KOLBANU-42912 format. One record per residue (C-alpha): residue in three letters; residue number from 1; y, z, x. Coordinates in steps of 0.5 Angstrom, whole numbers, padded with zeros to 4 digits. Each point is the difference from the previous one (the first is absolute). Layout:
<atoms>
ATOM  residuo  num     py     pz     px
ATOM      Ala  NUM      Y      Z      X
...
</atoms>
This chain:
<atoms>
ATOM  residuo  num     py     pz     px
ATOM      Met    1  -0075   0032  -0060
ATOM      Phe    2   0000   0005   0005
ATOM      Phe    3  -0004  -0005   0005
ATOM      Gly    4   0006  -0006  -0002
ATOM      Leu    5   0006   0006   0002
ATOM      Lys    6  -0004   0001   0007
ATOM      Lys    7  -0001  -0007   0001
ATOM      Gln    8   0007  -0001  -0001
ATOM      Leu    9   0002   0006   0005
ATOM      Phe   10  -0005  -0003   0005
ATOM      Leu   11   0003  -0007   0000
ATOM      Leu   12   0007   0003   0000
ATOM      Ile   13  -0001   0004   0006
ATOM      Ala   14  -0004  -0006   0004
ATOM      Leu   15   0007  -0004  -0001
ATOM      Leu   16   0004   0005   0003
ATOM      Leu   17  -0005   0001   0006
ATOM      Val   18   0000  -0008   0001
ATOM      Gly   19   0008   0001   0000
ATOM      Val   20   0001  -0005  -0005
ATOM      Ser   21   0007  -0001  -0002
ATOM      Val   22   0003   0003  -0007
ATOM      Ala   23   0003  -0006  -0004
ATOM      Ala   24   0007   0001   0001
ATOM      Glu   25   0007  -0001  -0003
ATOM      Asp   26   0006  -0004   0002
ATOM      Val   27   0002   0005   0005
ATOM      Pro   28   0007  -0002   0005
ATOM      Leu   29  -0002   0000   0008
ATOM      Pro   30   0005  -0001   0005
ATOM      Lys   31   0003  -0005   0003
ATOM      Gln   32   0002  -0003  -0007
ATOM      Ser   33  -0007  -0001  -0002
ATOM      Ala   34  -0005   0003  -0005
ATOM      Tyr   35  -0008   0001  -0001
ATOM      Thr   36  -0001  -0005  -0006
ATOM      Gly   37  -0007  -0002   0002
ATOM      Glu   38   0001  -0007  -0002
ATOM      Gly   39   0005  -0007   0001
ATOM      Leu   40   0006  -0001   0004
ATOM      Ala   41   0004   0006   0002
ATOM      Met   42   0008  -0001   0002
ATOM      Gly   43   0005   0004   0003
ATOM      Leu   44   0007  -0001   0002
ATOM      Ala   45   0006   0005   0003
ATOM      Val   46   0006   0001   0002
ATOM      Gly   47   0003   0006   0004
ATOM      Val   48   0004   0003   0006
ATOM      Phe   49  -0003   0001   0007
ATOM      Asn   50   0003   0006   0004
ATOM      Pro   51  -0002  -0001   0007
ATOM      Ser   52  -0001   0006   0005
ATOM      Gly   53   0007   0002   0004
ATOM      Glu   54   0007   0002  -0003
ATOM      Glu   55   0004  -0006   0002
ATOM      Cys   56  -0005  -0005  -0003
ATOM      Asn   57   0002  -0003  -0007
ATOM      Cys   58  -0005   0000  -0005
ATOM      Ile   59  -0001  -0007  -0002
ATOM      Gly   60  -0004  -0004  -0006
ATOM      Met   61  -0007  -0002  -0001
ATOM      Trp   62  -0004  -0003  -0005
ATOM      Gln   63  -0008   0002  -0001
ATOM      Ala   64  -0005  -0005  -0004
ATOM      His   65  -0008   0001  -0001
ATOM      Val   66  -0005  -0005  -0002
ATOM      Asp   67  -0008   0003  -0002
ATOM      Tyr   68  -0006  -0004  -0004
ATOM      Phe   69  -0005   0004  -0002
ATOM      Tyr   70  -0007  -0003   0002
ATOM      Leu   71  -0003   0006  -0003
ATOM      Pro   72   0001   0007  -0003
ATOM      Tyr   73   0000   0003   0007
ATOM      Leu   74   0002  -0005   0004
ATOM      Ser   75   0006  -0004   0001
ATOM      Gly   76   0004  -0005   0006
ATOM      Gly   77   0007  -0001   0000
ATOM      Leu   78   0007  -0001   0004
ATOM      Asp   79   0006   0005   0001
ATOM      Ile   80   0007  -0003   0003
ATOM      Arg   81   0006   0004   0002
ATOM      Ile   82   0006  -0003   0002
ATOM      Tyr   83   0007   0004   0003
ATOM      Gly   84   0007  -0003   0001
ATOM      Gly   85   0006   0002   0002
ATOM      Asp   86   0005   0003   0006
ATOM      Ile   87  -0004   0006   0003
ATOM      Asp   88   0006   0003   0004
ATOM      Ser   89   0006  -0003   0002
ATOM      Arg   90  -0002  -0005   0005
ATOM      Ser   91  -0007  -0002  -0003
ATOM      Met   92  -0003  -0004  -0006
ATOM      Ile   93  -0007   0000  -0002
ATOM      Leu   94  -0005  -0005  -0004
ATOM      Tyr   95  -0007   0004   0000
ATOM      Gln   96  -0006  -0003  -0004
ATOM      Arg   97  -0006   0004   0000
ATOM      Tyr   98  -0006  -0003  -0004
ATOM      Gln   99  -0007   0003  -0001
ATOM      Met  100  -0007  -0003  -0002
ATOM      His  101  -0005   0006  -0003
ATOM      Val  102  -0006   0001  -0003
ATOM      Arg  103   0000   0006  -0005
ATOM      Phe  104  -0006   0004  -0002
ATOM      Tyr  105   0001   0005  -0006
ATOM      Lys  106  -0003   0006  -0003
ATOM      Asn  107   0001   0003  -0007
ATOM      Leu  108   0000   0008   0001
ATOM      Leu  109   0001   0001  -0007
ATOM      Gln  110   0003  -0004  -0006
ATOM      Asn  111   0007   0001   0003
ATOM      Leu  112  -0001   0000   0007
ATOM      Val  113  -0001  -0005   0005
ATOM      Val  114  -0001   0000   0007
ATOM      Phe  115   0000  -0006   0005
ATOM      Gly  116  -0001  -0002   0007
ATOM      Ala  117   0002  -0007   0003
ATOM      Pro  118  -0001  -0003   0007
ATOM      Leu  119   0005  -0004   0002
ATOM      Ile  120   0004  -0005   0006
ATOM      Gly  121   0007  -0002   0000
ATOM      Phe  122   0005  -0003   0004
ATOM      Glu  123   0008  -0002   0000
ATOM      Thr  124   0005  -0004   0001
ATOM      Thr  125   0006   0004   0003
ATOM      Asp  126   0007  -0003   0002
ATOM      Leu  127   0005   0004   0003
ATOM      Gln  128   0006  -0001   0003
ATOM      Ala  129   0007   0002   0002
ATOM      Ile  130   0007  -0002  -0003
ATOM      Thr  131   0005   0000   0007
ATOM      Lys  132   0006  -0004   0001
ATOM      Asn  133   0002  -0005   0004
ATOM      Ile  134   0005   0002   0005
ATOM      Ala  135   0003  -0008   0001
ATOM      Thr  136  -0001  -0002  -0008
ATOM      Gly  137   0001   0006  -0003
ATOM      Asn  138  -0006  -0002  -0005
ATOM      Pro  139  -0006   0004  -0001
ATOM      Thr  140  -0006  -0002   0003
ATOM      Ser  141  -0008   0003   0000
ATOM      Val  142  -0004   0001   0006
ATOM      Asn  143  -0007   0004   0001
ATOM      Leu  144   0000   0007  -0001
ATOM      Asp  145  -0005   0005   0003
ATOM      Gln  146  -0001   0006  -0005
ATOM      Asp  147   0003   0006  -0001
ATOM      Ile  148   0000   0007  -0004
ATOM      Cys  149   0001  -0005  -0006
ATOM      Thr  150  -0004  -0006   0001
ATOM      Glu  151  -0006   0005   0003
ATOM      Ser  152  -0002   0001  -0007
ATOM      Phe  153  -0003  -0007   0000
ATOM      Ala  154  -0004   0001   0006
ATOM      Leu  155  -0007  -0003  -0003
ATOM      Asn  156   0001  -0007   0003
ATOM      Gly  157  -0006  -0005  -0001
ATOM      Phe  158  -0007   0001  -0003
ATOM      Ser  159  -0002   0006  -0002
ATOM      Met  160  -0007   0004  -0003
ATOM      Gly  161   0000   0006  -0004
ATOM      Ala  162  -0002   0003  -0006
ATOM      Glu  163   0004   0003  -0007
ATOM      Phe  164  -0002   0006  -0005
ATOM      Gly  165   0002   0001  -0007
ATOM      Ala  166  -0001   0004  -0006
ATOM      Gly  167   0004  -0001  -0008
ATOM      Tyr  168  -0001   0006  -0005
ATOM      Lys  169   0002  -0002  -0007
ATOM      Met  170   0003   0006  -0003
ATOM      Asn  171   0001  -0003  -0007
ATOM      Lys  172   0000  -0006  -0003
ATOM      Asp  173   0007  -0001   0003
ATOM      Phe  174   0001   0003   0006
ATOM      Gly  175  -0005   0000   0006
ATOM      Leu  176   0001   0003   0007
ATOM      Leu  177  -0002  -0004   0007
ATOM      Gly  178   0000   0001   0007
ATOM      Gly  179  -0003  -0004   0006
ATOM      Ala  180  -0001   0001   0008
ATOM      Leu  181   0000  -0007   0005
ATOM      Tyr  182  -0002  -0001   0007
ATOM      Glu  183   0002  -0006   0004
ATOM      Phe  184  -0001  -0001   0008
ATOM      Asn  185   0001  -0007   0004
ATOM      Phe  186  -0003  -0001   0007
ATOM      Ser  187   0007   0002   0004
ATOM      Asp  188  -0002   0007  -0001
ATOM      Phe  189   0005   0001  -0007
ATOM      His  190  -0002   0004  -0005
ATOM      Tyr  191   0003   0000  -0008
ATOM      Val  192  -0001   0006  -0005
ATOM      Ala  193   0003   0000  -0007
ATOM      Leu  194  -0001   0005  -0006
ATOM      Ser  195   0002  -0002  -0006
ATOM      Leu  196   0001   0005  -0007
ATOM      Gly  197   0002  -0003  -0007
ATOM      Val  198   0001   0000  -0007
ATOM      Ala  199  -0001  -0005  -0005
ATOM      Phe  200   0002  -0001  -0008
ATOM      Asn  201  -0005  -0005  -0004
ATOM      Ile  202   0005  -0005  -0004
ATOM      Arg  203  -0006  -0003  -0003
ATOM      Asn  204  -0001   0005  -0005
ATOM      His  205   0007  -0001  -0002
ATOM      Ser  206   0001  -0008   0000
ATOM      Gln  207  -0004  -0003  -0006
ATOM      Arg  208   0000  -0007   0004
ATOM      Leu  209  -0003   0003   0007
ATOM      Thr  210  -0005   0004  -0005
ATOM      Glu  211  -0003  -0007  -0002
ATOM      Gly  212   0001  -0004   0007
ATOM      Met  213  -0002   0005   0005
ATOM      Phe  214  -0006   0005   0002
ATOM      Ser  215   0006   0004   0004
ATOM      Ser  216   0008   0001   0001
ATOM      Trp  217   0003   0005   0003
ATOM      Ile  218   0006   0002   0003
ATOM      Ser  219   0001   0005   0006
ATOM      Phe  220   0004   0003   0005
ATOM      Glu  221  -0003   0001   0008
ATOM      Val  222   0002   0003   0006
ATOM      Gln  223  -0003  -0001   0006
ATOM      Trp  224   0000   0003   0007
ATOM      Gln  225  -0002  -0003   0007
ATOM      Arg  226   0001   0000   0007
ATOM      Tyr  227  -0003  -0003   0007
ATOM      Ile  228  -0004   0004   0005
ATOM      Gly  229   0000  -0003   0006
ATOM      Glu  230   0008  -0003   0000
ATOM      Gly  231   0007   0004  -0002
ATOM      Asp  232   0002   0007  -0001
ATOM      Gly  233  -0006   0001  -0005
ATOM      Ser  234   0005   0002  -0005
ATOM      Trp  235  -0003  -0003  -0008
ATOM      Ser  236   0004  -0005  -0003
ATOM      Glu  237   0000   0000  -0009
ATOM      Thr  238   0000  -0006  -0005
ATOM      Phe  239   0001   0001  -0007
ATOM      Leu  240  -0003  -0005  -0005
ATOM      Leu  241   0001  -0002  -0007
ATOM      Gly  242  -0005  -0005  -0003
ATOM      Leu  243  -0004  -0003  -0005
ATOM      Phe  244  -0007  -0001  -0001
ATOM      Phe  245  -0004  -0005  -0004
ATOM      Gly  246  -0007  -0001  -0001
ATOM      Val  247  -0002  -0007  -0004
</atoms>
């Protein structure tokens, strides 16, 4: 019996030394995602973006996230974020941001998961000034140079970066999540974002979700973001309410 316990202890120490992950529960993560270790992960959120600058208006936005787990510690996917609305008294914006990523996961504890993800991004941005034609009185659209409000959308074109995040499942119903993102493009613009959030496990309270889903969470997330190399260096804010499903 003694030698059996000694062997089991030796195997446990060996697993810890080589860094084998502990089997994780369903754990919520940033960007309306979660760690399930298998299947397809899908998230969708709506929210409000508050750009820096006192004269700038809040505008609506939505965000989508898709991941597929190729291995328990590896997934790949796509993020989409779209803003739209009148950002100040003379400008309106349609801003679309896309990111493709590969996530590597590590289960530090049964209820704690961290990940790192290299990513590439690109965007399409349409900035317009709404003015009135003096002769006809009709509104016309013209190209708009960046101002204090539109500087919140400075990361034009192709970009590269990395994202890091973590999720902690406090109990069967609630989880905490947080993340950090860095991107840069080749015009010397740098984008930094930090996020914190809380999630509630709706799967535990629905028989249909329990039978049909690996994971189901509703989350509230706050993100602070800024650009380095352009603008006044102030932080913008985003508030997101989202749903996540793992199938």
